[in-house]
C-alpha positions in Angstrom: 20.7 -91.1 28.7 20.3 -87.3 28.5 20.0 -87.1 32.3 23.5 -88.7 32.6 24.8 -86.2 30.1 23.6 -83.3 32.2 25.0 -84.9 35.4 28.4 -85.3 33.8 28.3 -81.7 32.5 27.5 -80.4 36.0 30.3 -82.4 37.6 32.8 -81.3 34.9 31.9 -77.7 35.4 32.3 -78.0 39.2 35.7 -79.8 38.7 36.7 -77.0 36.3 35.9 -74.3 38.8 38.1 -75.9 41.4 40.9 -77.1 39.1 41.2 -74.1 36.8 40.2 -71.4 39.3 43.2 -72.1 41.6 40.9 -72.4 44.6 42.7 -75.5 45.9 46.3 -75.6 44.9 47.0 -79.1 46.1 43.9 -80.5 44.4 44.3 -78.7 41.1 45.8 -81.5 39.1 43.2 -83.9 40.5 40.3 -81.6 39.7 41.7 -81.0 36.2 41.9 -84.8 35.7 38.3 -85.2 36.9 37.2 -82.5 34.6 38.6 -84.2 31.5 37.2 -87.6 32.6 33.7 -86.2 33.0 34.0 -84.1 29.8 34.8 -87.3 27.9 31.9 -89.1 29.7 29.6 -86.2 28.7 30.6 -86.5 25.1 30.2 -90.3 25.0 26.8 -90.0 26.7 25.6 -87.4 24.2 26.7 -89.6 21.3 25.0 -92.6 22.8 21.8 -90.6 23.3 21.8 -89.4 19.7 22.4 -92.9 18.4 19.5 -94.3 20.5 17.2 -91.5 19.3 18.2 -92.1 15.7 17.4 -95.9 16.0 13.9 -95.2 17.3 12.9 -93.2 14.3 
């Protein structure tokens, strides 16, 4: 589960660089949307990872 969190984090950072950096003016809104989606997925994945590790103890 932690691997997925890191993947979502990397994708969110890449989307943020394109979306917030102004590199692609036509794709800015799409990149910002993707950033927020993957940031939410990152948070959900981290919470799920913490819940699973708490259950194992």
